[in-house]
ZAZA-993604 format. One record per residue (C-alpha): residue number from 1; residue in three letters; y, x, z. Coordinates in steps of 0.02 Angstrom, whole numbers, plus 50000, padded with zeros to 5 digits. Layout:
<pts>
PT     n   res      c2      c1      c3
PT   NUM   ALA       Y       X       Z
...
</pts>
This chain:
<pts>
PT     n   res      c2      c1      c3
PT     1   THR   45840   45584   55502
PT     2   THR   46001   45690   55527
PT     3   GLU   46008   45872   55566
PT     4   ILE   46148   45934   55639
PT     5   TYR   46184   46144   55632
PT     6   THR   46312   46212   55756
PT     7   LEU   46372   46372   55703
PT     8   SER   46495   46475   55776
PT     9   LEU   46629   46514   55664
PT    10   HIS   46598   46706   55716
PT    11   ASP   46422   46720   55735
PT    12   ALA   46343   46910   55742
PT    13   LEU   46326   46912   55578
PT    14   PRO   46180   47038   55468
PT    15   ILE   46248   47116   55328
PT    16   PHE   46109   47194   55203
PT    17   VAL   46209   47324   55099
PT    18   ALA   46129   47383   54932
PT    19   PRO   46099   47573   54950
PT    20   ASN   46122   47614   54767
PT    21   HIS   46314   47583   54740
PT    22   PRO   46432   47739   54775
PT    23   ILE   46529   47614   54915
PT    24   THR   46379   47593   55012
PT    25   HIS   46275   47741   54992
PT    26   GLY   46218   47805   55162
PT    27   LEU   46320   47669   55247
PT    28   GLY   46169   47562   55304
PT    29   ASP   46152   47373   55352
PT    30   PHE   46255   47323   55529
PT    31   GLU   46305   47167   55611
PT    32   THR   46481   47102   55620
PT    33   ASP   46559   46959   55705
PT    34   ASP   46623   46866   55559
PT    35   GLU   46586   46713   55464
PT    36   LEU   46470   46683   55313
PT    37   TYR   46571   46635   55174
PT    38   THR   46485   46514   55071
PT    39   CYS   46607   46429   54940
PT    40   LEU   46617   46580   54813
PT    41   ALA   46588   46517   54629
PT    42   GLY   46636   46585   54462
PT    43   ASP   46533   46634   54313
PT    44   ARG   46587   46819   54304
PT    45   PRO   46455   46964   54324
PT    46   ILE   46460   47035   54477
PT    47   GLN   46362   47188   54587
PT    48   VAL   46315   47118   54746
PT    49   ILE   46346   47277   54865
PT    50   ALA   46330   47171   55030
PT    51   SER   46258   47005   55075
PT    52   ALA   46200   46900   55222
PT    53   ARG   46080   46766   55242
PT    54   SER   46138   46598   55297
PT    55   LYS   46054   46509   55449
PT    56   VAL   46084   46332   55387
PT    57   ASP   45995   46368   55212
PT    58   GLY   45923   46517   55221
PT    59   LEU   45997   46572   55051
PT    60   ASP   46072   46739   55039
PT    61   TYR   46267   46756   55005
PT    62   PRO   46390   46894   54925
PT    63   MET   46486   46963   55074
PT    64   ALA   46552   47119   54956
PT    65   PHE   46553   47145   54771
PT    66   VAL   46612   47238   54623
PT    67   PHE   46642   47220   54457
PT    68   ASN   46744   47304   54317
PT    69   TYR   46902   47232   54245
PT    70   GLY   46950   47310   54080
PT    71   GLU   46957   47496   54134
PT    72   GLY   46991   47465   54316
PT    73   ARG   46872   47432   54470
PT    74   VAL   46873   47280   54569
PT    75   PHE   46790   47280   54767
PT    76   HIS   46803   47110   54852
PT    77   THR   46748   47076   55016
PT    78   VAL   46742   46912   55113
PT    79   LEU   46744   47016   55284
PT    80   GLY   46871   47041   55396
PT    81   HIS   46931   46846   55465
PT    82   ASP   46999   46906   55618
PT    83   LEU   47037   47071   55731
PT    84   LYS   46859   47034   55811
PT    85   ALA   46773   47050   55634
PT    86   VAL   46853   47215   55594
PT    87   THR   46803   47305   55758
PT    88   ASN   46631   47349   55714
PT    89   SER   46664   47530   55629
PT    90   SER   46552   47497   55494
PT    91   VAL   46695   47335   55391
PT    92   PRO   46824   47463   55412
PT    93   GLU   46715   47594   55324
PT    94   LEU   46675   47470   55196
PT    95   PHE   46824   47442   55179
PT    96   ARG   46905   47640   55147
PT    97   ARG   46754   47661   55032
PT    98   GLY   46788   47518   54926
PT    99   CYS   46983   47561   54911
PT   100   ALA   46922   47754   54863
PT   101   TRP   46793   47686   54741
PT   102   THR   46947   47548   54642
PT   103   ALA   47050   47681   54641
PT   104   GLY   46904   47796   54546
PT   105   LEU   46859   47907   54699
PT   106   THR   46700   47953   54733
PT   107   PRO   46680   47873   54911
PT   108   THR   46616   47992   55059
PT   109   ALA   46538   47939   55215
PT   110   ARG   46672   47966   55377
PT   111   ASN   46600   48045   55518
PT   112   LEU   46609   47884   55628
PT   113   THR   46561   47968   55799
PT   114   LYS   46718   47992   55933
PT   115   PRO   46745   48180   55982
</pts>
């Protein structure tokens, strides 16, 4: 028997964040319209700060992670494949906080409510 899975490239994707990292502290889990990227490979130790679970194999995959490189910091995310994927306010907030942390700044929560 062959099972065929049909997934839109941009399904509603629940993102689970690690609450104890400066980038994700206070951000909370969120949902975005993006694709699940399952092809990352490597042997560098990373700290996963956001993940998503595959509907196909039930495994968790990193959606954002960090690591140190020499005296520098690296923030990487696979989120943001198109405009629709970044319209959720949590995705650009994750980008903003990741950039601040990489620059050696303390990420702060932005007031996401509109006046």
